[in-house]
N, C-alpha and C positions, 0 to 999 in steps of 0.2 A: 648584500642587503637582505635578499630573500632568506638565506640561511640564518641570518641573525634574527629575523622575525620568527622563524620556525623554532629555533633554539630557545628564544625567550618565551615563546608560547608553551613549550614543554616545561620550562621552569615554573611558569605560572600555574600550569595544570598540576604539577607536583604539590604546589602550595594550596591547591584547592580553589584557585581563582579561575574557575572554568569559563566564565563569561569573557574575561580579558584574554584568556588563552586562545579561545576560538577566534577572537578578533585578529590575533596575530597569524593563526593558521589560514584565515581567509586572505589576509594580505599576502602571505607567502604562497598561496595556492597549494598548500600541503595536500598530497594525494589523500582522497577520502579513506582508503584502507588504513593509513597510518593514524588518522584521527580517530576512526571508529575503534581501533585496537587499544586506544587509551581509555576506553569506557567499557571494560570487559563485563561489568555487572549488568549492562544493558543488552549484551549480545546474545541472541537466542542460540542455544547449543546446536541446532540443526540447520542453521542458515549457511548455505554454501558461500564460501569466500573466494575472492580472486587469488590466483597463485601468489601474487605479491604479498598476501597476508602472512605467509610463512617467513618472509624476510622482515616483517614488522612485528613479529611475535614478542620480541623483547621489550617493545615499547609499552605494552600493557603493564608489565611488572614494574616499570619505572614510575607509573603514574599514581595519583591519589586513589584511594579506595572508594570514595563516595559511599560510605557505608550507611549512615543514618538517613532517615527519610528526607530531612531538609536538604542535605548535600546531594542526595540522589536526585531530587527534583530539580535542583539547580544544575546538576550535570546534564540532566535530560533536556532542560531548556537551552543550555549552551550548545549541546550537540544538535538539537533541532535547528537552532540558528545557523550553525555551520552547514548542515545538510541542505537546508532551504537555499542557502547561498550558492552551493556548488551544483545542485541538482540540474539546473538548465544546461550547464556546460557538459556534465556527465551524460545526460540523456541525449544531447545532440551528437556527441561522439559515438555513442552506441547506435543511434539511428544511422549515422554516416557509414559505420562499419557494416551494418546489416544490409545496406544498399551497395556494398562493394567498394566503399571508399577507404580512407585511412592513409597510412604512410605510403610513400613511394617505395617501389620494389628495392631500390638501391639502399634506402634508409633502413628497411627491414633487414637487408643482408648485413649491413654494418652493425646493426643491433643484435643480430643473431636470433631473430624471431620470424616465424611464419605468419602469413595472413590469418590462419586459423587460430594461432595463439594470441595474436593481437585482438581478434574479434572476440574470442572467449573471455579475455581479460576485461575488455570494455563492457561486455554484456553482464558478466558477473559483478563488476563494479557498479553498474547501473542498478542491478537487482539488489545489491547490498544497500545502496543509498536509499532507494525507495522503501525497502523493508525496514531499515533502521530508522527512517523518518517516522513510519507508523509506530514503531516501538518507543522511540523517544517521546513522541507526542503523548502516548498513553501514560508515560511516567511524569509528565509535566503537572505542576500544581496550579490551581486545585484540580482534582480529578474531573475529567470531562471538559476541561477548558479548551482543548484543541480538537474537540469532536468534529466541528464543521470543517476544519482544515483537513482532517483525516478523510472525511466523506468526499471532499473535493478532490483529494489525491486519488482515492480509489475509484471514483466515478469517472475519472478521465484516463487517458493513456498512462499506464504504469507498468512496472516490472516487479511488483511485489511478489515475494516468495510465499505462496499460499500456505504451505505446511508450517512455516515459522510464524506468520502473522495471524492465521486463522484461530489457533487456540488462545492467543493473547486477546484478540478481540472478543472471542466467546466468553472468556473469563472476565472481561471488563463490564459485563452486565447488559441489561436491556437497552440502555441508552446508546450502546454501540451496535445494536442490531442492524441498523441501516448500513453502517460501515462494513460490517461482516458480510451482509448480503451483496454489497457492491464488490467486495473482494472476491467472493465466490463467482459473481457474475463476470468480473473482468478476466478471470482465468477459464471461463467456460464451464465451471462446475455447477451446472444447472440442477443436478440431483441434490447437491448440498443447499442450493438456494431454496428449492421446494421443500426440503425436509426442515429447513430453519424457518420458513415463512408461515409461522403460526402465531396467533394472538398471544399465546402463553410465552413465547420467546421474544416477541417484538413489541408488545404494547405494555406500558407501565405508567406509573404516576411520578416516578423520581426523575429529577433532572430534566433533560430534553428528550426523554423517551417519547416514542410515537404515541399519539392518540389512536383510538380505534379507526377514526375516519382517515387519518393519514396513512395508516397501515393498509386499509382497503384501497386507497388511491394508488399507493405504490404497487400493490399487488396487481391491480387492474392494468396499470401501465406496463408492468413487467410482462404479464401474460400476453398483452397485446403485442409487445415486441416479439415474443416467441411466435405468436400466431401468424404474424406477417413476415416472418423470417424466410429466407430462401432455403434454409436447412430443414429438411423433412423431419428429422429427429426432434428438432426444437418444436416444430408444430405439433407433433404427437404428444409432447409433454403436457400441453395445455389440456388435452382431452383424456389423458391417462391418469389413473390414481397415483398419487405421490407415495414415496416409500413408507411414510408414517400415517397414511390415511387410506380409507377405502373409497374416498371420493376423488374424482378428478379435480385439480385445482380450480378450474373455471366453474365446475358444478358447485363447489363449496362457496365460491364468491357469489354466484348467482343466488344461492340460498340466503347468504348473509347480507348482501347488498345488490339487489337485482339490477339497478341502474348501472353500477360500475361493472357488474358482470357482463351485461349486454355490450358495454363500451369496448370490451376485449375484441369483439368481432366487427367493429365499425371502422371503415377505412378513413384515412386522413393522416395528417402529420403525426409522427411517432413521438410521444412524450417519453423522456428518458426514465421517468419513474421517481424522481426526487420531488416530494410534495411541497417543500417550502424553501428554507434557506440554503439547502445543500448545493443547489446549482449544478447538479451532475450533468454529464454528457452521455449520449447514447452511443451504441455501436458494439455492445458486448453481448447482446442476447444470442448471437448466432455462433457461439463457439469461441469467444474470447477476443474477437476483433484484432487478432494478431498479438495479443499480450502474452506474457510469460508467467509460468508458475514456478 
């Protein structure tokens, strides 16, 4: 029955009925790498893939092309639905293997895989799922419609590949500035956070872009997280000039919004930095919180 679901899903995909196809893939619990390879136009060229991707390479050529804008956005919406469905299961398996779990030794021996190979496959699959979820949401219509979902993903525990997702979020415009900052923050790339954290790059009038007040609030909360970090290098970033400025980040904030600048140094519960609907979680200011790039 599982094989029938999967085969029918592939047939529907070839016909361009992406929504129905992923419904069958979800029923069959088709491995994520097989489904992702059916949408090659959405796949970033530099995204590392699990080893099993080489065994799924022919699947992409068999699928529909999703060439025009309408079909591309439908394909992105369908892939988003599939990835959202399988992500909890894939993340849980990766977490289990990181903590030393996984298959029994005898099962590994019968399958001819080592623990390191099993772990690598699980971590790369989880990284692919999170990264492709960001990519697929960016291609959903109308533009920006999945912005809050993307912020929620990136402000929580994730395994997104920074080099693949960063340029796409940067090109998505000012309304995705917060998502980009959370991506950099989640992989511990504080130099990139600080170089991006300017009004020119983060504040705008279009869509759901930050207002100036929201930008100052996020900046204050972020610098406060660094200041109260146990990592001395993070603390120093608050008082040192950023790469694209002669001013220290906190000095600039004190000049532009003295109250929020002073708040950086006040003890108390740490605010994660999301000013409104994003609902982000903290834990990434001190070097990535165990997340992966």
